[in-house]
N, C-alpha and C positions, 0 to 999 in steps of 0.2 A: 480403461483407466478413468476413475472418477476421483478428482482431486481438487480440494478447496485450498487455494494457496494464498489466502489472506484472512487470517483469523486472529482475533484479539482475545485477551483473557484478563484476569485479575492483575496481571503484571503491567498492563497499560493504565495510564492515569485515568482514562475515560471508559474503562470497563470494570465491572465487578463480577464477571462470570468466572467461576472456577475452571481451571484447566480440565479437570476430570469431567465436568459437565459438558464442555465443548467436545471432548473426545467421545463421550458416550452418545451425544447427539449425532455426531458424524457416523458412528457405527450403526446407529439406528436407521440412518439414511443410506446405509450401504456404500459409504465412501471407502475407497481403497487407501487413500492417502490424504493427509492434511498437513498444513504448515502454519505454525504460529508465527506471527509477525508483529510482536508488540512494539510499542512506540518509543522512539528516542528522538527528542526534539531539543537539541542544544540551542541555547540562546534564550529560550523562555522557560526551560525546565532544568532542574538540578539533577545530578546523580544522588541516589540515596546516601552514598558515602559522604557527601558534603554536609549533611545534617541541616537543621533549621528549615525543613520543608514547609512551604506555604500551601494552603488549600483554597480552591475557588469553587464557585457555583458551576455545575456542569451545563452542557448545552441542551440537555433534555431530550436529545435525540440519540446520541451515541450509546448512552447507558440506560435509557428508558425510565430512569427513576430520579434523575436530577439530584443525585447525591453529591456531596462535596468531593471534588477531585483533587488529588495531590499534584502539585506542579513538580512532578518528578519523573525521571526516565525509568526504564526497566531496572530492577534490582538484579544486575547481571549474574552474580554468583548463585543466588536463589533460583533464578529463572532457568539457567542451564542445568542446575542440579535437578530441578523439578522435571524438566523435559526429558532428561536422561533416564530418570526413574520411570516416567510414563512410557517412554519408548520400550523399556524392558517389560514393564507390567502388561502392556497391551500388544506386544510384538506378534501375537498369534491372531490379532483381531484387526489391526489397522497399522499402517506405516505413519509414523509421526516424524516430521522434519522440523528443524530448528531454524527459525528466521528472525529477522528484526526489520522494522520499518524505520528507515532513517529519514527524518524530516529535515533535510539539509538546507542550510543557507550558505552563501559563499563565505561569509565571515566565520562560519563554524566548521569548515572543511577539515582543518587540522585536528579537531577533536574527534571527528569520525575516522580519520586515518589512524589515530592512536587506538581508538576503540576497536576497530576492525583488526588491527595488528594483535591486540591482546586476546581477542576471541575468535580469530580466524579458524582455528582448529575445531571450534564448536559449530560454526555456522554452515548451514546448507544453502541459505537463501537470504538475499537482502533486497528489499524494495527501496527505491529512491523516490522520495516524495518532496514536494514543497508545500508545507502547511502554513508557513509564515515567511514574511520578507521584512527585513529591518526589524526583526523581533516583534512584528505586528501580525496578528493572526487573521486568517481569511474568514473563519467561520463566524466571528462576531463583528465583521465588517470594519475592524480597526484598520486593516491595511487599505481597504478601499476608500476610507473616509477622506474627503477633500480631494479626491482624484476623479477625473472623468472616466467613463467606462473604457474608453480607448486607452487611457493612461494605465489603468490597473491591469488590463489584459496584456498590454505590451510588456509591462514590467514583470508580470508573472512569468510569461513564456521566456523572456530574456534571462530571468533568474534560473530557470530550469536549464536553458541552453548553456549558460556560462558555468553553472555548477557541474553538469555532466561532463563538460570538457576538462574540468579540473579534478573531478573525483571519479575513479573508475571501479572501485570495489563494491559493485552492486550487480544485480542480475536483471532487474526489470523496473521500468518506470511505472509507478503506481498512479492510478486515476489521473491520467495525464492532463485532462482538462478540468481539474478540481475547481478552478476559479468559476466555472460555469455553475457548479452545484450551489455556490453561495452568491451568484449574481442575482440581482433583483429584477433584471429584465434580460431578454435574449440579446445575443451579440452574434452577428453573422460569422460563420466559419471562414468565409473568404477573407475577412479582415485579418485573421490570424494564420492563414494558410502558409504564407511564406516562412515564418519562423517555425511553425509546427513541422513543415517539411524538412527544415534544417535539423531540428531535434530528432526526427525519425531517421534521417540519413545518418546522423552521427551515432545513434543507437545501433543501427544495422552495421555500420563500420566497426563499432566496438564489440560486436557480437553480444549485444544486450537486447532485451525484449521489452514488451509492454504487457499490461494485463487488461482483461475486460473485467470490470468491477461491478458486480451485480447489485451493489447498494443503490444504484439508480432506481430500482423498483421500489424500495421502501422509502426513498426520498421523494418518490412520485415525480421524477424528472421526465421531461418529454422525450428524452433521447437516452441512448446508452451512455456508459462512462467507460472509456472516452466515447465520444460521439461516433455515430456510424461513419461520418466523413473521415474521422481520424483512423478508425479501424480499416476502412477501405484504402486510405492513402498508405498506411503502413504495409498492407498486403501488396498494393500496386508497386511500391518501392522495392519490394523483394523481402520484406520482413517475414520471418518465420517463427521467431521465439515469442510465444504468447502463453500466458497463464490465465486461469479463471479463478477469481477470488470473490468471496461474498463480502469481505470487510466486516464480518460479523463481530459485534461487540457483545452479543448475547446469543444464547442458543436459538432464540426466536428467528434469527436471520441466517444461521449457518446453512450453507448450501443453497441459499435462496435463489430461485430461478436458474439453477445450474443448467438444466436441460435447455432452457431458452437461450442461454449464452452459447452453448455448444451449437445449437441450430443456427444462430446468427453467424458464428464463425464459419461454419460449413457453407452457408449460403453465400458468404463473401468470397469463399474460395480457399480458406485455410485448410490444410491437410492434417495438421497436428496440433495438439496442446502439449505443454511442457510441464514436467516436474523437475526438481533440482536435487542434486546430491553434491555436497561440498562445493557449492557455487557453480556446478557444471550442469547444463541443461540435458534432460533426457526427453526424447520425443516419443509421443504416443499418438497413434492414429485417432483422428476424430471419427 
């Protein structure tokens, strides 16, 4: 099984890549299965149905062209209609699964509960992410501003822990140490180990997983995402549900370093990778 379980498309605010182009790139790379996980970030983005959508400058990394990005979530009816059409059109070439990436904050949980209830029958997979806290984003340093490194690390992981204890309609924790991607200097794993251990124990207890996110390569990070320490800790605690995702916002990065990720997981001791169907993990031998 060769499956990229974190792909973005034109339905994400920070991607301009056509769904068909992502699919055809995956086929060219001989992937068996892919899962689209386009962005939902309540608190900072509107649903298209609300109207009066604002646009902002892009981060220049996610979409590679720095085009104006709509501060809007997935257009859900169009998204699921498109993916259902693609599933049928490409059924003899590749398996296409329907997912979303929920950028949850504690004060937005109710909105995600309603959203999941509305589209539960459509969804195969949900990533739980924390992209912003108190409606302040990580990527532009707005959240980190005026905080010590210790303060913003502690608050980030506490937000994940408290959110995952209140919200259970997800499959996998995405890029668990995302705060490190946007940190301006290194921060010792040992300083966060206690809270990360509690996060991983809770995920295991809830039959949830984590991903290895290969965007670490094109961001030129010194470590994997999440770090090798976190991957090893999850394994040592008994965690078994793990997906591999490129977090590709363009065809350029789809499937990026997939074989490297597989090797890393095998070397740590993982036996399986997972795909999902209707929110249920399916295990495949590594």
